Steps between C-alpha positions, in 0.01 A plus 500: 500500500224262380744251343722493808429243777498789747360332810692176462829688473399743776404209727842344458671830585265539800603173663864516387554832675281401795771236551760778492283696747523210742867418451680834465361679810449200729726207412798672662294539820402132474866402470584725793237314706697181425802663673712550188755783513523790254751330270295179486184700425687688228618173345157335510320808367757538222412150377172643372721699263807282442322238291363782286854531364473164326142373500328766284760453226457124506120525488512788249728303266264202512200726441657673200599165348168321557257793489311334790520777756167420669597137566822612666316753719259227610777251579696764692194594708435139600869443572507806724213371715652153536836641602357759740322221690847421635476791749245294693749213533796673667638839602876454528721743310624252240156347446347842436802585284419203274124571499537869418760435229273246330197725546680789333602278206136424417339826614737721299405323177149641481518878500732562201291263289171658607647846435595389149156344440323811630697722264436256213126507567509880508684525169554866416299616803779441753414823684199303633740264680475705820120452515552125525807513721333726759293199619823353627536810713143456628581143603814618677309767695222269616751240615741735674230697684300191594802315633625811679182511709492122537851480642420758764250241630647160412847350474715564193533120487167496308667671205585182301128408486413842354777463242377152404146630442626771267717254307194287431343812345803529272452138391131563426563799272804342335260235369278751319753739341477450122810469287593813303610494138870572452518718192811479280734798510793616288734452798416129541822390330717735704665322797394628840865575575505757218208682664668487841820660365320818400599775748143611562398142586805414711477825697127453556550152644796616711298790640205269574736266684623789716139603567432148629811523720350821639183318604685205658490632858145626448358160411716320758500722808251786462228336714754397765642854490160656565403256775837559670419875501165454669255467209235229548437238233171650381678832441777314318235340280344838420840649420565225246146548370540876464793452268300265280190723506719777359635248250145424382435871453806521277397193300167665428676818386778333299331533157471877547850525646648307206333746263716778646813331638729247331577170676864607536407824676257314721745235610772757574256696718414176681867435581542854634192473722624164630805681639273736691269223620772283651673791668166586664460139613856496635492819704132584547363187667436682829260735321175331402433777246828437321443124502152539348630759253783273389248224423314721253816502289438132428276633222819597318767263633285205391193622308650724234831313512343161427261629232784675317739205537249244370413726204867546410577128532200421279630744241852358499400132495237429235353195326632169627733681743214642711499237774881494510515878529259511793690209658831684465346809658375290791817297549752783468305754702291317759720189490856633508413840644250369753744233619786747540273746679358238735834343588677834538229632730528185712873570541473874568191495723689388812836654411425847359147530637159542341535869409822449307359189330216709355748779417703257291173409327462867404855498363411203279202691358732792425732265309201369302418856395861566396531180294182556302550874465844444344434202274124462463426779255389359169272607215415139420244485782182691412266672739287260705185603320639332188620186674 
């Protein structure tokens, strides 16, 4: 990987997912400390996803037209910091609604473009993607464990300052990521819509959207759920960290796994294990062993799932469509799916209860498996080792 800017890309992933490590486990608890109810928390948390429906496609379209992906990443990073500063100005529902919506618009621009640049830098060695991406997992772990212990000692109201520090790290690494050459491809003249209409592509994106719906209550209410059942915040932090530690292990093993298992087989197994994981979360919360065991499945419900999904998207969208393809994956799965999952969990949390909310998440994962099992089989996607 001598020609690849390994540490500059890894540093960006480190701070980007350290931000996620602060927001996903703890922002809901921060909002709860401001006396918002479950529906309001669900709405505000979903805003981190809702702008991902539109923003990545807007930024991706500009990037594909101009070829200046690095400049867009840098502008988005600076815009994110400026917007986030609004949380220090007010804490009313509608003020935070506006701040989080604007934050998501800028923040969601970066990752699809950096994913596309990383894969462009790697060229034919895309199986090495996981060795760069795992540093994002390291950043997540350090943030979630550190904050977990910190918030057992200090008020959760210090969270925005921790988030701001991490965002400045994102800005710093966005400035040093080099632009990657966009190589011409035979599919450059094919409209993106023609790619999207292929059954294997449409079913993949639909299944990824359902997988994001599955994780909606996890990213919105999992920490609240654990605290409500007697787990302290440091334990909550370690539970989040355990999942990501297992994820790192999978990222390190992905090249060997891809040599034996196709991306399609891998992603189907991930959907199936997501069903099991969320049923364990729903009905096993009183057993610490089941809770810790369920977290180890994050290795598959995110680790293998994400590695396989990114590889398949990269295969389907080549040449000048790379940034747009990663943007579509982000917007349709994490954007549409994450928004639906977050809002739905906010509605069902107080009406059906926490256990049934996580059970419905398991049902969504089952639907993802069915959709891709029925329509995702294609010989046009080679084994990952050839990607």
